[in-house]
Every structure is written in C-alpha cells, then in structure tokens.
C-alpha positions in Angstrom: 4.2 30.1 26.9 1.5 27.7 27.8 1.3 25.3 24.9 -1.4 23.2 26.6 -3.7 26.2 26.6 -2.9 27.0 22.9 -3.7 23.4 22.0 -7.0 23.5 23.9 -8.0 26.8 22.4 -7.3 25.5 18.9 -9.4 22.4 19.4 -12.2 24.4 21.0 -12.3 26.8 18.1 -12.4 24.0 15.5 -14.9 22.0 17.6 -17.2 25.0 17.8 -16.9 25.4 14.1 -18.2 21.9 13.5 -21.0 22.4 16.0 -22.1 25.6 14.3 -22.0 23.9 10.9 -24.1 20.9 12.1 -26.9 23.4 13.0 -26.7 24.9 9.5 -27.1 21.8 7.3 -29.8 22.7 4.9 -31.6 21.4 1.8 -28.5 22.1 -0.4 -26.7 19.3 1.5 -29.6 17.0 0.8 -29.6 18.0 -2.9 -25.9 17.3 -3.1 -26.5 13.7 -1.8 -29.4 13.2 -4.3 -27.2 14.5 -7.1 -24.4 12.1 -6.3 -26.8 9.1 -5.8 -28.3 9.8 -9.2 -24.9 9.8 -10.8 -24.4 6.9 -13.3 -20.7 7.6 -13.6 -18.1 8.7 -11.1 -17.8 11.5 -8.5 -14.9 13.7 -9.6 -13.4 15.7 -6.8 -11.2 18.7 -7.5 -9.5 21.6 -5.7 -6.0 23.2 -5.3 -3.7 23.8 -2.3 -5.1 22.8 1.1 -8.5 22.2 -0.5 -6.9 19.9 -3.0 -5.3 17.9 -0.2 -8.7 17.6 1.5 -10.3 16.7 -1.8 -7.9 13.9 -2.4 -8.7 12.4 1.0 -12.5 12.8 0.3 -12.1 11.0 -3.1 -10.3 8.1 -1.3 -13.0 7.9 1.3 -15.8 8.0 -1.3 -14.1 5.3 -3.4 -13.7 3.0 -0.4 -17.2 3.4 0.8 -19.2 2.6 -2.3 -19.1 5.8 -4.3 -16.9 5.5 -7.4 -14.6 8.5 -7.2 -11.2 10.0 -8.1 -9.4 13.2 -7.5 -8.6 15.5 -10.5 -6.1 18.4 -10.1 -7.4 21.5 -11.9 -4.0 22.3 -13.4 -3.7 18.8 -14.9 -7.3 19.1 -16.1 -6.3 22.2 -18.1 -3.6 20.2 -19.8 -5.6 17.3 -21.0 -7.1 15.5 -18.0 -10.5 17.1 -18.6 -10.9 14.1 -20.8 -11.1 12.0 -17.7 -14.5 13.5 -16.9 -17.3 11.5 -18.5 -20.8 12.7 -19.5 -22.4 10.7 -16.6 -20.0 12.1 -13.9 -20.6 14.6 -11.2 -18.0 17.2 -10.1 -17.4 18.1 -6.5 -15.2 21.3 -6.5 -13.7 22.7 -3.3 -12.4 26.2 -2.7 -13.0 28.1 0.5 -12.8 31.5 -1.1 -14.4 30.3 -4.3 -11.9 32.2 -6.3 -8.9 29.8 -6.7 -7.5 30.8 -10.1 -6.6 27.3 -11.3 -10.1 25.9 -10.3 -11.9 28.9 -11.8 -10.2 28.3 -15.1 -11.8 24.9 -15.6 -15.3 25.8 -14.5 -16.5 27.1 -17.8 -15.3 24.0 -19.5 -17.0 21.8 -17.0 -20.3 23.7 -17.6 -19.8 23.3 -21.3 -20.0 19.6 -20.8 -23.2 20.1 -18.8 -21.7 18.1 -16.0 -23.5 18.6 -12.6 -21.3 20.7 -10.3 -21.4 20.7 -6.5 -19.4 23.5 -5.0 -18.0 23.6 -1.5 -17.2 27.3 -0.6 -17.9 30.0 1.8 -19.5 32.3 -0.8 -22.4 31.5 -3.1 -21.6 34.7 -5.1 -18.0 33.6 -5.7 -16.9 32.3 -9.0 -17.3 28.7 -7.8 -20.6 29.5 -6.2 -22.0 31.1 -9.3 -21.0 28.2 -11.5 -22.3 25.5 -9.1 -25.6 23.8 -9.4 -25.5 23.0 -5.7 -23.5 24.9 -3.1 -22.5 23.4 0.3 -21.7 26.2 2.6 -18.2 26.1 4.2 -18.5 29.1 6.5 -16.3 29.6 9.6 -16.4 32.5 12.1 -12.7 32.2 12.8 -9.7 30.3 11.7 -7.9 28.6 14.6 -4.7 30.3 13.3 -3.9 33.2 15.7 -3.6 35.5 12.6 -7.0 34.2 11.3 -5.2 33.5 8.0 -3.9 29.9 7.7 -6.6 27.4 6.7 -7.4 25.5 10.0 -11.0 25.7 11.0 -12.0 25.9 7.4 -10.1 22.8 6.3 -11.4 20.9 9.4 -14.9 21.8 8.4 -14.4 20.9 4.8 -13.0 17.5 5.7 -15.8 16.9 8.2 -18.5 17.8 5.6 -16.8 15.4 3.2 -17.1 12.7 5.8 -20.8 13.7 6.3 -21.4 13.2 2.6 -19.7 9.9 2.6 -21.6 8.6 5.6 -24.9 9.8 4.2 -24.1 8.0 0.9 -23.1 4.8 2.7 -26.4 4.7 4.6 -28.4 5.5 1.4 -26.7 2.6 -0.3 -27.0 0.3 2.7 -23.2 -0.2 2.6 -22.2 -3.0 4.9 -19.1 -4.3 6.6 -18.8 -7.0 4.0 -18.9 -4.3 1.3 -16.2 -2.3 3.0 -14.0 -5.4 3.5 -14.3 -6.3 -0.2 -12.7 -2.9 -1.0 -10.0 -3.5 1.6 -9.0 -7.2 1.3 -5.6 -6.5 2.7 -6.9 -4.6 5.7 -7.8 -6.0 9.1 -11.5 -6.1 8.4 -10.9 -7.8 5.0 -8.8 -10.4 6.6 -11.4 -10.9 9.4 -14.3 -11.4 6.9 -12.8 -13.2 4.0 -9.7 -15.3 4.9 -10.7 -18.9 5.7 -9.0 -21.7 7.5 -8.3 -23.5 4.2 -6.4 -20.4 3.0 -3.9 -20.7 5.9 -3.8 -24.3 7.1 -0.8 -26.6 6.4 -2.0 -29.6 4.4 1.2 -31.1 3.0 3.9 -33.2 4.7 2.0 -33.3 7.9 3.6 -35.2 10.9 1.2 -38.1 11.1 1.9 -41.4 12.9 -0.1 -44.5 13.6 -1.5 -45.4 17.1 1.1 -48.2 17.3 4.1 -45.9 17.1 6.7 -45.8 19.9 7.7 -42.6 21.7 11.2 -42.6 20.2 9.8 -42.6 16.6 7.2 -40.0 17.5 10.0 -37.7 18.7 11.7 -38.0 15.3 8.5 -37.2 13.6 8.0 -34.2 15.8 11.4 -32.9 14.8 10.7 -33.5 11.1 7.3 -31.9 11.1 8.4 -28.6 12.7 5.1 -28.1 14.3 6.0 -29.2 17.7 3.3 -31.8 17.4 2.5 -35.2 15.8 -1.0 -36.3 14.9 -2.0 -39.9 15.8 -4.4 -41.8 13.6 -6.3 -45.1 14.1 -6.4 -48.1 11.9 -8.9 -46.3 9.6 -6.5 -43.3 9.3 -8.9 -41.1 11.3 -7.7 -38.6 13.9 -7.3 -40.3 17.2 -4.9 -38.3 19.3 -2.2 -35.6 19.4 1.2 -35.5 21.0 3.2 -32.3 21.5 6.8 -31.9 22.4 5.5 -30.5 25.7 3.7 -33.8 26.4 7.1 -35.6 25.8 9.0 -33.2 28.1 6.4 -33.8 30.9 6.6 -37.6 30.3 10.4 -37.5 30.8 9.7 -36.5 34.5 7.9 -39.7 35.1 9.9 -42.5 36.8 8.5 -45.2 34.5 9.1 -43.3 31.3 10.6 -45.2 28.4 11.2 -44.2 24.8 9.9 -47.6 23.8 6.5 -46.9 25.3 3.5 -46.6 23.0 2.9 -43.0 22.1 -0.7 -43.1 23.2 0.4 -43.4 26.8 1.3 -39.7 26.7 -1.1 -38.5 24.0 -4.2 -36.2 24.2 -7.0 -38.4 23.0 -9.7 -36.8 20.9 -8.0 -33.5 20.5 -9.7 -30.3 19.5 -10.5 -30.3 15.8 -12.9 -28.8 13.2 -14.4 -30.4 10.2 -15.1 -27.2 8.2 -12.1 -25.8 6.3 -14.4 -22.9 5.2 -14.6 -21.6 8.7 -13.3 -18.0 8.9 -9.7 -17.9 10.2 -10.8 -15.2 12.7 -13.4 -17.6 14.2 -10.7 -20.4 14.3 -8.5 -18.0 16.3 -11.3 -17.4 18.8 -11.6 -21.2 19.2 -7.8 -21.6 19.6 -7.7 -18.9 22.3 -10.7 -20.2 24.2 -9.3 -23.8 24.3 -5.8 -22.5 25.1 -4.2 -24.6 22.3 -1.6 -23.8 19.7 -2.6 -26.2 17.0 -6.1 -26.8 15.5 -6.6 -29.9 13.5 -8.8 -29.8 10.4 -10.6 -32.9 9.4 -13.3 -34.0 7.0 -16.7 -35.2 8.2 -15.2 -38.7 8.6 -12.5 -37.5 10.9 -9.7 -37.9 8.3 -7.0 -35.3 8.6 -7.1 -32.5 6.0 -4.6 -30.1 7.6 -3.6 -28.1 10.7 -3.8 -24.5 11.6 -1.1 -23.1 14.0 -1.7 -20.0 16.1 1.6 -18.6 14.9 0.4 -18.6 11.3 -2.7 -16.7 12.3 -0.6 -14.1 14.1 1.8 -13.7 11.2 -1.0 -13.2 8.8 -2.5 -10.4 10.9 -5.7 -12.3 11.8 -7.4 -10.9 14.9 
C-alpha cells in the first residue's frame, strides 16, 4: 500500500475543496461580516460533534483577534446555558448537514430571542438553513475519506471559512500586532512587544567596585556577585569600566600579572551600556547579540548604574 500517494490524494482533495470554495464566496459572506461587526455583544459559536470541535477553535480565534466570542454547546444550552446569550449577541451555528438534532432543538429558542443567526451548512433548506438570517455555504464535492463519509474535506472547509471570517474582521477593525500581543501577554509576541529591560534587569546587590580596587578584591566581588563580572565606577560613582572573569583568566597568562595590580589594568573601559530602562527587552537582546557581549549595563542619563541585564535572563524568559 502506497501511503505517500494516499496522503497526497487526501491533501489534493482538500486543497481543491478550498479552491472551489474561494471562487464561490458570495454576498452572504459579506453580510455575515457586517452582522458580526454591528454586534454590540459577543459572537456565540455553537455546534456538535466535529462541527462543535471546529466551532470551539473558531471561538478561540475570534476572541484572540478582536471579536469577543465564546463557544456554547447546544446540549448545555438546553439545560440552562441559553441564559449565556445576551440580547446584543450574534449566533454562529455550525452543522454540515444542517440537521444535527441537538443544534436543531435550540434554534426555535434562539429565534424567540430575536438573536441574529448565522448558519454554516451545506443546505439552505435544512433546519439550520431555514432558521438562519444569513447562510454561509459549506459545500464539498467529495470528502477525502475513501468512503466519502467521515467529515474531512467538510471540516477543513469549515475551519478555513472560520479563519476567513476572523481575518476579514481583523482587517475591518484594523487589528494590529500590538492588539494581538495584548491578548497574548504570555506568548512570544507579547513578550517581544511588552516586556521591557526594567522588568528583567538585576538592580539589587550589584557587584560594584571603585576604580582604585585591586585585582584580588575584584575577584572576590566577582564570586559574590554571581554575574561573572564586576562594574567599576569612578569617584562620582559613574560607570567607568567592566571586568569579567574572562578578563582575569586572560590576565593570568601575562608574565607581569599580579593580584595586587589595579583592576583597571585589565578592565574594559567605557563598556557597552544603555540609559533607557524602558527599552524593549527584545531590542536589548539584539544589541547584546550585535556587540557579542553577555552583560548589558543599564545607567541613568548621568551614567550612574541602575542595573544589569544578562543574556541568560533573556533566554530564560523566552525573549527572542
């Protein structure tokens, strides 16, 4: 049995289904968008079985892209959850056949509330189609299932149409990356757009020494600070230099090295620093990578040390 050919045939059937559907987008789809945009409440998505699973995903997509939405299971609706539907809401009901018993049972009650109903089904004359104010056609020539029974092409199309609705609504609302990130503060984009240097920098118990410090005392401070680095300040307590444990190791290779030397002999004078703790952490990471450093010093406008940001902290927090 050639599984590769089976997989290719399945994908080709479903891909053709989507291409066919893209040519058949009509005014009903536009009306559905306008109905949702005019909604002052929430978009309530409902369906059972495979349609219900697709509907739950749609509701999550809508909710995260600027359209307040939640999924309501028809069975739960019959047992009290109809009260979750408000007078300003819009219903998006999904049933390929349009005859799902559980869904059909709640349709008269939905219409009793005069709630706008958008139906996604293959038949406008089905129970769902006849109750709907707007019908989005979900018509497939063939399921990818070899028996032409299991929902495959039809569920793929339904999901894709849901995405098409969500994207249309996003563009209509001018939904931006910053809006998306505000709904996903824990996600990669949220971290990239919202987490600032001040949120991650270490500002307490910093390993700071004066410019007159000897190497042996600097080594002790490096060990205590646990950053692999000490910060050197001038007589005005302004950032002057930086000494890393790597600098010390390299100094040990010099014939004239002495632990009683002044630490500035082996320091990096005027190290890389920023004076804006409100800089995005993602931008700070770019700076760290460009300069090939591990530690970025944060100062105020007067060059006085406010904190340090280590590359390991950025990586641990998922900043990219």
